[in-house]
C-alpha positions in Angstrom: -10.7 -224.1 93.7 -7.6 -222.7 95.5 -5.7 -219.8 93.9 -2.5 -221.8 93.3 -4.3 -224.7 91.7 -6.3 -222.4 89.6 -3.2 -220.7 88.3 -1.5 -224.0 87.6 -4.6 -225.1 85.6 -4.6 -221.8 83.6 -0.9 -222.2 82.9 -1.3 -225.9 81.7 -4.2 -224.9 79.4 -2.2 -221.9 78.1 0.8 -224.1 77.2 -1.3 -226.8 75.5 -3.4 -224.3 73.6 -0.5 -222.3 72.4 1.3 -225.4 71.3 -1.8 -226.5 69.3 -2.3 -223.1 67.9 1.3 -222.9 66.7 1.8 -226.5 65.5 -1.6 -227.7 64.5 -4.0 -224.8 63.8 -1.4 -222.6 62.0 -3.2 -221.2 59.0 -6.4 -223.1 59.7 -8.1 -220.4 61.7 -7.0 -217.7 59.2 -8.3 -219.6 56.3 -11.6 -220.6 57.9 -12.6 -217.1 59.1 -12.2 -214.3 56.7 -12.1 -210.6 57.3 -15.2 -208.4 57.1 -14.1 -206.6 53.9 -11.4 -204.9 52.0 -9.5 -201.7 53.0 -7.3 -199.4 50.9 -3.6 -200.2 51.2 -1.6 -198.2 48.6 -1.4 -196.9 45.0 1.0 -198.5 42.5 1.6 -198.3 38.8 -0.8 -200.3 36.6 0.4 -203.8 35.6 -0.9 -206.1 32.9 -3.9 -208.0 34.2 -5.0 -205.4 36.9 -8.7 -204.6 37.1 -9.3 -201.3 35.3 -12.0 -200.5 37.8 -9.3 -200.0 40.4 -7.5 -197.3 38.4 -7.0 -194.1 40.5 -7.7 -191.4 38.0 -6.4 -188.6 40.1 -3.0 -190.1 40.6 -3.0 -191.3 36.9 -3.6 -187.7 35.7 -1.0 -186.2 38.1 1.8 -188.6 37.2 0.9 -189.2 33.5 0.9 -193.0 33.9 -1.9 -195.3 34.9 -2.0 -196.2 38.6 -4.3 -198.5 40.5 -5.6 -198.7 44.0 -4.5 -201.8 46.0 -6.7 -203.2 48.6 -6.1 -205.7 51.4 -8.4 -207.8 53.5 -9.5 -206.3 56.8 -8.3 -209.1 59.0 -9.4 -207.8 62.4 -12.3 -209.8 63.6 -14.2 -210.1 66.8 -14.7 -213.6 68.3 -17.4 -214.3 70.9 -17.4 -217.4 73.0 -20.9 -218.4 74.1 -20.2 -221.0 76.8 -22.9 -223.0 78.6 -22.1 -223.1 82.3 -25.3 -224.9 83.4 -25.0 -227.9 85.8 -25.1 -230.6 83.1 -21.7 -229.4 81.7 -20.1 -230.6 84.9 -20.7 -234.2 83.8 -17.9 -236.4 82.5 -17.0 -240.0 82.8 -13.8 -240.1 80.7 -10.7 -237.9 80.9 -12.6 -234.6 81.6 -15.9 -233.1 82.1 -17.7 -231.2 79.3 -16.9 -228.0 81.2 -13.1 -228.9 81.2 -13.3 -229.6 77.4 -15.2 -226.3 76.8 -12.4 -224.5 78.7 -9.6 -226.0 76.5 -11.5 -225.5 73.3 -12.2 -221.8 74.3 -8.5 -221.3 75.0 -7.4 -222.9 71.7 -9.8 -220.7 69.7 -8.7 -217.6 71.7 -5.0 -218.1 71.1 -5.7 -218.7 67.4 -7.6 -215.4 67.4 -4.7 -213.7 69.2 -2.3 -214.8 66.5 -4.5 -212.9 64.0 -4.8 -209.8 66.2 -8.5 -210.4 66.7 -10.6 -209.4 69.7 -12.1 -212.1 71.9 -15.0 -211.8 74.3 -17.2 -214.3 76.2 -20.7 -214.9 77.4 -21.3 -217.4 80.2 -24.9 -218.6 80.3 -27.2 -221.0 82.1 -30.9 -220.1 82.0 -29.7 -216.5 82.6 -26.8 -214.5 81.4 -24.3 -215.3 84.1 -21.4 -213.2 82.9 -20.4 -211.0 79.9 -16.7 -210.3 79.2 -16.5 -207.6 76.5 -14.1 -208.4 73.6 -10.6 -207.1 73.8 -7.2 -208.1 72.4 -4.1 -209.5 74.1 -2.8 -212.4 76.0 -3.7 -211.0 79.4 -7.3 -210.7 78.3 -7.4 -214.3 77.1 -5.9 -215.6 80.3 -8.6 -213.6 82.2 -11.3 -215.5 80.2 -9.8 -218.9 80.9 -9.3 -218.1 84.6 -12.9 -216.9 84.9 -14.2 -220.0 83.1 -12.3 -222.4 85.3 -13.3 -220.7 88.6 -16.8 -219.7 87.7 -19.7 -220.8 89.8 -23.1 -220.4 88.0 -26.0 -219.0 90.0 -28.5 -221.2 88.0 -28.5 -224.8 87.0 -30.7 -225.0 83.9 -30.1 -224.0 80.3 -31.7 -221.3 78.1 -30.1 -221.1 74.7 -32.7 -218.7 73.3 -31.9 -216.1 75.9 -28.1 -216.5 75.3 -28.6 -216.1 71.5 -30.8 -213.0 71.9 -28.3 -211.4 74.3 -25.5 -212.0 71.8 -27.5 -210.0 69.1 -28.2 -207.2 71.6 -24.7 -206.6 72.8 -22.8 -207.3 69.5 -24.1 -204.7 67.1 -21.6 -205.6 64.4 -21.0 -209.0 62.8 -18.8 -211.3 64.8 -17.7 -215.0 64.8 -19.6 -216.6 67.6 -18.7 -220.1 68.9 -21.7 -221.6 70.8 -20.4 -224.4 73.2 -23.1 -226.4 74.9 -24.6 -229.9 75.3 -27.8 -228.4 73.8 -29.9 -230.0 76.5 -32.7 -227.4 76.4 -36.3 -228.4 76.5 -37.4 -225.0 75.2 -37.6 -224.0 71.5 -34.7 -221.9 70.5 -34.7 -222.5 66.7 -36.0 -219.1 65.8 -33.3 -217.3 67.9 -30.7 -219.6 66.4 -31.7 -218.7 62.8 -31.8 -214.9 63.6 -28.4 -215.1 65.3 -26.9 -217.0 62.3 -28.1 -214.3 59.9 -26.5 -211.5 61.8 -23.3 -213.3 62.9 -21.0 -216.1 61.8 -22.3 -218.7 64.2 -20.5 -222.0 64.9 -22.0 -224.7 67.1 -19.8 -227.0 69.1 -22.0 -229.8 70.5 -20.3 -231.3 73.6 -21.2 -234.7 74.9 -20.0 -237.6 77.1 -20.1 -241.1 75.6 -22.3 -242.3 78.5 -24.9 -240.0 77.1 -24.8 -242.3 74.1 -23.9 -245.7 75.4 -24.5 -247.2 78.9 -22.0 -249.7 80.3 -23.4 -253.1 81.4 -22.9 -252.6 85.2 -26.3 -253.6 86.6 -28.6 -251.3 88.4 -27.5 -247.6 88.6 -29.0 -244.4 89.7 -28.9 -241.5 87.2 -29.3 -237.9 88.2 -30.3 -234.9 86.2 -28.1 -232.1 87.5 -30.3 -229.4 86.1 -33.7 -230.6 87.3 -32.7 -232.8 90.3 -34.7 -235.7 88.8 -33.5 -239.2 89.8 -34.2 -242.6 88.4 -32.8 -246.1 88.4 -31.8 -247.9 85.2 -31.1 -251.6 84.8 -28.0 -251.4 82.5 -27.8 -255.2 82.4 -30.9 -255.1 80.1 -30.0 -255.0 76.4 -33.3 -253.3 75.7 -32.5 -250.5 78.2 -29.1 -249.9 76.7 -30.5 -250.0 73.1 -33.3 -247.6 73.9 -30.8 -245.2 75.6 -28.6 -245.2 72.5 -31.5 -244.8 70.1 -32.8 -241.8 72.0 -29.4 -240.2 71.9 -29.0 -240.8 68.2 -32.4 -239.4 67.5 -31.7 -236.3 69.5 -28.4 -235.8 67.8 -29.9 -236.1 64.3 -32.6 -233.6 65.2 -29.9 -231.2 66.5 -27.8 -231.6 63.4 -30.8 -231.1 61.1 -31.6 -227.8 63.0 -28.0 -226.6 62.5 -28.1 -227.5 58.8 -31.5 -225.7 58.2 -30.2 -222.7 60.1 -27.0 -222.6 57.9 -24.7 -223.1 60.8 -21.4 -225.0 60.8 -21.1 -227.4 63.7 -19.1 -230.2 65.2 -19.9 -232.8 67.8 -17.1 -233.4 70.3 -17.0 -236.1 73.0 -15.1 -236.0 76.3 -13.5 -239.3 75.4 -11.8 -238.0 72.3 -9.2 -235.4 71.3 -11.0 -232.3 70.2 -8.3 -231.3 67.8 -9.5 -233.5 64.9 -13.2 -232.4 65.0 -12.0 -228.7 65.1 -9.7 -229.2 62.1 -12.4 -230.9 60.2 -14.8 -228.1 61.0 -12.3 -225.4 59.9 -11.5 -227.4 56.7 -15.2 -227.5 55.6 -15.5 -223.7 55.7 
């Protein structure tokens, strides 16, 4: 991608994401993701209804009137974006590829975090850790993440979710909010790594898909290609049985995926390239 086109895309995504953050997600992000604890703010005179356990006895003794400690939520959080950059994410038959959608969702989450003065970092992964961007604050840092994601060329094609989740726990020593964006097409078992990561971090899964992964059009004989393995085959989409089996396999896989998320205590949303990602994100935030 040429530099000028890349900058134009970054700017378009920034404008859209900031508009959504300001007009649609105002308050949603703050309400959905709480701070890590409470920090001391000030001491004030005791008022009826205050918790007596918060009385500051030193100040009370010095001033001769009861005073209490006031605490406030520690708002500063760290948000990590775990983004699948394997070859299958370049698929898309509607308005955008899954990679494009991941970029816009990442930008929207990042600008929401920026409004709350939170740090944002990113891990790009395939079947290896392709890139780690340490969490920082600020608009320039967010634009760096978006620019890197749009221009990034992965070295590998396949997916290894287990490795990505284990890497997250190694590099992030303290609890963070981690958004895992992937199509979750991984033949390996990553359930144990998922559960461990969800215990240490506030893990949120965003399952990206294209509607042709669910429903085939009736267009006759087509060749389908697995971008990660290189496997090719022909499908007769004029056959109702072929289309039905394709849909049933997708639904079965989705249900197994959702069941794994539920058993692991992970909030999740499924988002298709044919739909606006705003509603699924708002519904996800509202459930928290």
